[in-house]
N, C-alpha and C positions, 0 to 999 in steps of 0.2 A: 504494500500500500504506500503510495507516494505521500511523503510528508508535505503539509501545506506550509508555504513560506509565511513567516510572521514578520511584521514590521513594528519597530518600536515607536510609540507616539512621540512627537516632538514636544519639547518643553513648552512651546507656545500654547499647546492644547490644554495645559494645566493652569494657565494663568487667568487672572480676572480680566474682564473686558473693560478697559478704561475709555474715556472720551478721546484721549490722545491716540497716538499711532504706535502700533506694535509691528515689528518686522522680524522674521526669522532669518537666521544666518546672514546678518547684515554686515557687509564689509566695513571694517573700521580703519584699515590702513589709509585709505584716501582721506579720511577725516582727521588724520594727524599730520603734524608738520613734517615728520620724518617720511611720511608717505609709504609706509610699509607696515606689515603685520596682518594677523588673521582676523576672522569675523567675530562678531558678537553672536552668541547662541540666540539671544533675543535682544533687540534694541527697542527701547521705550522712550518716546518723546511725549511727556505729559502735556496736557492742554494748559494747566494752571496748577496752583498750589493745592487746591482741593482735589483735583484729579490725581495728583501725585500721592497725597495723603491717603486717599481711599484705596488706591492701588496697593500701596505698601501694607495697609491694614489687612487686605484680603490675600496678599501674596503668601503662598505656602512657606513655612518657616525654613525649609531645607534649601530654598533657592537663593544662591548668593546674589548680591547686588553690588554693582560697580558704577561709579559716576564718571562721566566723561565731559570735560569742558570743551575748549576749542582745540584740544589735542596738541598744545604747544610744548609743554614740558612733560611729554608722555611717550613711552615706547610700548606698543602692543606686541606681545610675542607672537610668533608665526602660527602657533596652534589656536590662536583666538582666545576669547574670554567666555568662560562658562557662566551660565545663569543669565541674569538680566543686566544689561548695560543701560543706564539712564542718561539721557542727554537733555539738558534744560535749554530749550530754544524759545520759540515764540511763546509768550505768556510769562517769560522770566527775563526778558531783556530790557524792560522799561526803566527809565531814569526820570525821577521827579525831583524838583527843587522845592524845598520848604525853608524859606528864610536863608540861613547860612548852612543848611544841611541838605544832603542829597540822599534820596532813597533809591537804591539801585537793585534791580533784580539780579539773582545769582548768575544768570546767563549773559548779563551785560558785559561786553568787553571792557577791560580796564581802560583802554585808550578812550573809549566813548565816554566813560565817566569823567576822565580828565578834560575832555573837550567840552562836555556839558558844563563843568565847573568854570572853565575858561569863558564860555559864552555868557555866564551869569556873574562874571567878575568875582569868582570865589577862588582864593589862593590856598596853597598848601596841599593840593592834590595833583600837582603837575607831575610828580614822580610816577604816578600810575600810567602815564603815557609811555613809559619805557618798560612796562611789564606786559609781555605777550600772553595774556590769559584772561579769565573772566573773574567776576567778583566772588563767586562761590569758592573757587580755588584760592583766591587771594586771602580770604578770611581763614580758610582751613590751615594754610601754611604761613600766615603772616608774611605775605609777599612784600618785597621791598626792592628798591633800586634807586640810584642817583640821589642818595642822601635822605630818602624817606622810606617809611614802612607802614603797613596798614595799621599796626597797633597805635600809631600816633594820631590817626584820624578817625578810627572806628568809634562810633557811639554805641551801637547795638546791632544785633543780627537775629534773624529767624532761621530755624532749621527744623527738619523733620527727621525723626529717627526711623529705624528699621520696622518698628511697629506702627508707624503712621502718626505718632504723637508729635505735636508741634511744640517747639521750644523757642522761647523768646529770652535772649541772654544779652547782658551788657558786655562791653569790651573787657572790663576788669575781670569778669567771671571766666573769660577765655584764657587767662594766665599766659599771655603771649611771651615767647622768647624768640631767639633768632630762627627764622623760617619754621616756626612751630607754634601751634596752639594746643590747648588742652582739650579741645573738642573731641568727643568720642568718635572712633573711626566709622561708626555706622551713621553719623549725622550727615544729612544732605542740606547744605545751606541753600535757602531760597531767596533771601534778600539781605541787604546790609544798609545801615544808615551811617553816613559819613559826615564829618564836620569840616567845613572850610572856614575861611575868614575873608572878609571883604578885602579886595586887592585891586591893583591897577590892571585893567584888561590887557594893555600892551605889554606890561612886564610879565604877566602870566603867559601870554602867547609867545614871548621871546624865550622864556624858560622851556616851554614845550618844544619849540623849534631847536633849541640847543640840545635837548635830550635826543631828539630824532637825529640830529647831525652827528652826535657822539656815537649813537648806536650804528649809524651807517658807516662811520669811519672805522669802528673797532670790532664790529661783529659781522659774521657772514650772514648774507641774506639768502642762502641756499636752503636746501631741505635739511633742517636741523631741529633739534629738540630744545634749543636754548642752552642755558648754563647747565652743564652736566653734573658737576660735583659742588657740594657745599664748601665754602671757604672754611678750612679748619681754623681753630683759634690761633691767632698770631700769624697766620699764613694767608696767601692768596693761592687758590687752587691752580690758576693758570701758570703761575711762576713755578710751582712744584712740578707741574706737568712738563713745562719747558726744560727745566733743569734735568729732568729724567730722560730727555732726548726724545720726547713723544710727539713733538710738533710735526705734522704731516704723516704720522704713522698710519698704516692702512691694514685692514683685514677685509679681503674681498672688496666690495664697493663702499665700505665704510671707512671714513678717514677722520683723523684728528685735524681740525681746521688749521691751516697755515696762518690765517688771519688772527684767530683767537683760540688758543689751544685748550680752553675749557669748553669748547664746542665740538661735538661730533657731527659729521655731516654725511648724508646719503648722496653719493656721487651719481646715483641713478638707479641701480638695481640691487642695492644692499638689502639683505634680509634683516629682520629684527635680531636674529641670532648673530649676524655679523656685527651689528652695532653694539649689542650687549657684550659680546666677546672682546671687542675693541676696548670698551670701557673697563672691563675687568683686567685686561692687559695693562692699561694705563695705571690702574690702581696698584697692580703688582709692581710695576716699575717704579712708581713713586714711593711705595713702601720700601723697596730695596735700596733706593738712593737717598731717601730722606728720613726714613723711619716714621713717616706720617701716613696714616690710613685715611684715604679719601672716602667720604660718604656720598652716595648717589643723591643728587637733587632731582634728577629726572625720575619720574614715577614709572616703574615697569610693572605691567599687569599681564595677566593671561598665562597660557601654558606654552611650552616649546612645541614645535611642529612634531 
């Protein structure tokens, strides 16, 4: 007697039906700055905060959840990401001005927040124009650049946890430190309230232009994940990498940038495995030459091929 073939149901068949969009086996590589990596088992784009909260409340407890921003400081491994990947897009990108404060959705690009502050003559947020990410990620990791960091301007934030519970929290309660917050790993930030101060519109615009010029001169604009390693206490990561002889180092189509060696770049057809292996080789050489262990700043998610 011939055995009947059986097919395993896809994860998407077990999930609650939200108002937003669900997609099975959705490519993630093209949605990241590196331009490489595997698919999401399921990709979810919630319609709004209520849609996200109700989806998480009904989501089976055994299904892992990963949040994806603009994919700037991220490497998706070649085997893709199991479970549900959540991307906050429309419904989470709004920016509203309230006196000297801005209320930004977690999906709002940091640059757009800086430009909105500029347009309303609010100073102190110019540094955000140099951070290639979204507000949700900026809050989670206390993003900073060009003399500023989020901890200095955040008033409060809202987040939803894995059970769908909404949390409203002050900046002080997040216990910020360098590139870190005390927010639980399962929190998904949905909005942030930032404080500016009245300033001269021309001076604000000049500062944003200066930051853009500095980035253009010092950083590669190719397929990169941004700053690869956190600066260790008392050191600059790029200097340690340069001293270890890693400038221009290649594995496959992955290369340490000649322009700024704390950046890894995809020369065209690099796999995520190439990029991660190159980063680990850089870490090994820096440890051998300086005794300093570099920590990844780029977030690496998913499973190998």
